[in-house]
Legacy VTK file of the C-alpha trace (Angstrom):
# vtk DataFile Version 3.0
C-alpha trace
ASCII
DATASET POLYDATA
POINTS 239 float
74.621 115.800 67.713
73.714 116.772 72.031
75.495 113.554 72.565
78.595 114.514 70.885
78.556 117.860 72.344
77.876 115.954 76.112
81.303 114.159 75.685
83.293 117.422 74.658
81.983 118.893 77.771
82.367 115.945 79.899
86.210 115.704 78.730
86.468 119.852 79.072
85.539 119.470 82.637
87.807 116.571 83.149
90.626 117.753 81.567
90.091 120.934 83.675
89.906 119.058 87.505
93.054 117.422 86.342
96.116 119.120 87.617
97.741 121.634 85.272
100.983 120.868 83.125
103.961 121.532 85.611
102.525 121.898 89.033
103.192 120.622 92.748
101.442 117.638 92.676
101.485 117.723 97.042
99.171 114.233 96.915
102.489 112.855 94.832
104.719 114.690 96.777
103.727 113.367 99.789
103.373 109.780 98.807
107.397 109.931 96.997
108.086 111.550 100.323
106.727 108.532 102.589
108.596 106.259 100.471
111.756 108.372 100.349
111.724 109.616 103.437
112.688 112.747 103.650
110.824 116.272 102.517
113.122 118.016 99.987
111.654 116.986 97.523
110.577 119.108 93.649
108.265 117.056 91.389
107.240 117.779 87.985
104.496 115.173 86.713
101.748 115.321 83.954
98.913 113.447 85.010
97.163 111.609 82.181
92.897 111.367 81.935
92.492 108.768 84.194
92.485 108.385 88.037
96.137 107.115 89.252
97.752 108.149 85.486
100.546 109.685 84.453
102.461 110.925 81.644
105.396 111.455 83.261
106.804 111.823 86.567
109.887 113.666 86.972
111.914 113.982 90.791
114.464 115.548 92.351
114.765 114.771 96.421
117.629 115.381 98.694
118.700 113.369 101.352
116.719 110.427 99.907
116.376 106.653 102.034
116.957 103.942 99.626
116.199 101.188 101.218
118.298 102.087 104.382
121.211 103.947 102.469
120.723 107.852 102.378
121.592 108.998 99.128
122.935 112.768 98.623
121.008 113.623 95.723
118.650 111.599 93.340
116.786 111.967 90.654
113.969 109.619 89.041
111.930 109.893 85.607
108.495 107.703 85.467
106.904 107.426 81.385
103.389 106.086 81.462
102.816 105.558 85.468
99.952 104.194 86.596
99.458 104.738 90.461
97.393 102.702 92.553
93.951 105.261 93.703
92.974 103.370 96.277
95.922 103.039 97.818
97.128 106.318 97.661
94.123 107.060 99.616
95.722 105.179 102.084
99.108 107.023 101.830
100.838 104.474 100.270
102.746 104.663 97.018
102.300 101.624 94.861
102.700 101.531 91.170
100.786 98.765 89.167
102.752 100.041 85.730
105.001 101.678 84.159
106.467 102.286 80.869
109.973 103.462 80.998
111.646 104.465 84.253
115.230 106.452 84.872
117.555 107.153 87.349
120.292 108.428 88.460
121.988 108.941 92.074
125.076 110.335 93.806
126.548 109.440 97.326
129.213 111.465 98.846
131.500 109.080 100.941
130.702 110.791 103.808
126.700 109.031 102.962
128.932 106.297 102.542
130.536 106.607 105.879
127.186 106.601 107.603
125.925 104.028 105.914
128.839 101.194 106.844
128.624 102.262 110.225
124.796 102.276 110.914
125.253 98.735 109.366
127.204 97.931 112.424
129.833 96.021 110.005
132.154 98.717 111.045
132.468 100.986 114.304
134.047 103.437 112.759
135.270 104.014 109.118
136.812 107.055 107.062
136.540 106.325 103.392
138.370 107.960 100.683
139.085 107.108 96.944
141.530 107.472 94.000
138.657 107.183 90.849
138.841 103.437 91.268
139.174 101.769 94.184
137.450 102.746 97.430
139.621 102.773 100.704
139.226 102.600 104.248
140.355 102.735 107.770
139.084 102.320 111.355
138.065 99.782 113.724
135.717 96.896 113.931
134.150 94.717 117.099
136.026 91.920 117.242
135.886 89.737 120.596
134.380 92.662 122.332
137.079 94.344 121.369
138.003 97.304 119.246
140.587 96.114 116.201
142.073 98.611 113.360
140.912 97.886 110.017
142.342 98.798 106.835
140.741 97.701 103.058
140.236 98.489 99.298
137.482 97.691 97.661
135.502 98.556 94.624
131.752 98.704 93.477
129.712 96.266 91.203
126.648 95.200 90.057
124.007 92.494 90.960
122.330 91.628 87.903
120.603 95.402 87.022
118.737 95.869 90.196
121.067 96.095 93.047
124.810 97.130 93.789
127.426 95.085 96.375
130.830 96.468 98.054
133.626 93.636 97.272
136.731 93.551 99.767
139.755 92.925 97.255
142.278 93.233 100.409
141.471 94.304 104.494
143.650 93.652 107.222
142.924 93.968 110.780
145.932 95.294 113.218
148.351 94.643 110.399
147.581 91.052 109.713
145.954 89.913 106.226
142.503 88.825 106.996
141.819 85.392 105.048
138.844 85.412 102.301
135.896 83.311 104.332
136.353 85.949 107.046
135.999 88.745 104.556
132.781 86.400 102.670
131.070 86.886 106.206
131.965 90.760 106.620
130.124 91.617 103.463
127.663 89.736 103.703
126.970 92.141 106.535
126.141 94.820 104.524
125.506 93.672 101.314
123.904 94.153 98.437
124.851 98.151 99.708
121.713 99.442 97.497
119.018 96.968 96.631
115.472 97.480 95.248
113.858 95.065 96.531
111.467 97.063 98.739
110.681 100.078 96.186
107.841 100.463 94.891
109.105 100.742 91.024
112.207 99.934 90.119
114.788 101.228 87.717
117.399 99.086 85.300
121.242 100.208 86.741
123.479 99.728 83.711
126.639 101.819 85.049
128.325 102.825 88.572
131.524 105.572 88.865
133.375 106.700 92.062
135.164 109.475 92.028
137.532 110.858 94.323
134.345 112.865 96.333
131.470 111.216 94.791
129.962 107.676 93.936
127.342 107.573 90.943
124.666 105.350 90.219
122.489 105.243 86.949
120.667 103.985 84.472
122.493 105.883 81.608
125.103 103.801 80.116
128.087 106.321 80.777
127.668 107.680 84.340
130.294 110.154 83.643
127.609 112.366 81.212
125.472 114.555 82.395
122.432 113.384 83.125
119.919 113.464 80.103
116.398 113.278 82.350
117.765 115.196 85.752
115.376 118.418 86.395
115.607 120.132 89.780
118.473 120.506 92.444
122.383 121.196 90.952
122.196 119.187 87.863
124.749 116.617 88.023
128.078 117.523 86.164
131.270 115.245 85.165
133.999 114.535 87.993
137.287 114.421 87.027
LINES 1 240
239 0 1 2 3 4 5 6 7 8 9 10 11 12 13 14 15 16 17 18 19 20 21 22 23 24 25 26 27 28 29 30 31 32 33 34 35 36 37 38 39 40 41 42 43 44 45 46 47 48 49 50 51 52 53 54 55 56 57 58 59 60 61 62 63 64 65 66 67 68 69 70 71 72 73 74 75 76 77 78 79 80 81 82 83 84 85 86 87 88 89 90 91 92 93 94 95 96 97 98 99 100 101 102 103 104 105 106 107 108 109 110 111 112 113 114 115 116 117 118 119 120 121 122 123 124 125 126 127 128 129 130 131 132 133 134 135 136 137 138 139 140 141 142 143 144 145 146 147 148 149 150 151 152 153 154 155 156 157 158 159 160 161 162 163 164 165 166 167 168 169 170 171 172 173 174 175 176 177 178 179 180 181 182 183 184 185 186 187 188 189 190 191 192 193 194 195 196 197 198 199 200 201 202 203 204 205 206 207 208 209 210 211 212 213 214 215 216 217 218 219 220 221 222 223 224 225 226 227 228 229 230 231 232 233 234 235 236 237 238
C-alpha cells in the first residue's frame, strides 16, 4: 500500500512540475524561434509525461524564415512529438519523432519578390497574379548589363515536401527566351521552398495562388478555412 502511495505521489509531483496546459513554454518558444529566425511566435503546447515529450504543439509565427524564404504567416500543428532534451539544452531544436504534423503557410506577392531578388536570379522584379499564373516584370543581369525581362509561370509540388516555380513564357528585351536558358534560370532559385534542412517535415498536399497571396498547405483544399490554425488572424479563403 505504501509503495502504491509513493507511486501516486510521484505522478502527482511530476504533473505539477510539468508546464500547465495552454501556458506559453518559454524554452520551446526559443527553440522554434531559432529554427524560424523570428521572435514573433505564439505557441500552445500540451506536454507529455516524459522529458521532451509533447502531446501537441500548435504554433503561429509571422515573418518566419523557411529555408531562405520568408513567409508572412505560418501555422504548425505537431501531434505526439518527442524532442531531444540534450539538444534542447544546447538551444537546438531536434525532433526525434512525431505521430502527425500539418502546416499552413501564406506568402504575399511582396515576399515572393524579395525571395527572387535575394537569390540573385533577378536584379529587380514586380510580381502580380490573375489567380492562375504568376507574372513578373523587371530586370536580370545579362553580360554585366541589366536586361528588361517579362515572364509568366506557375507553382508546382515536387513530391510532397518541396515547392517549385516553373516559367511558362519569358521574354528578354522583347525577345522570346529559349527553353534551355529558362531551365538554367530556374535552377538558380528552385526549389523555392524546401524542407531538406528542417528539424521536422510536413506533407504538402496543396498550393493556391490568388491575386494577393500564395498559400501552401497540408490541407487537401487550400481554399477552405484552416482547420488547425490558431493564433494570429485565421486565414480565410480569398476570391
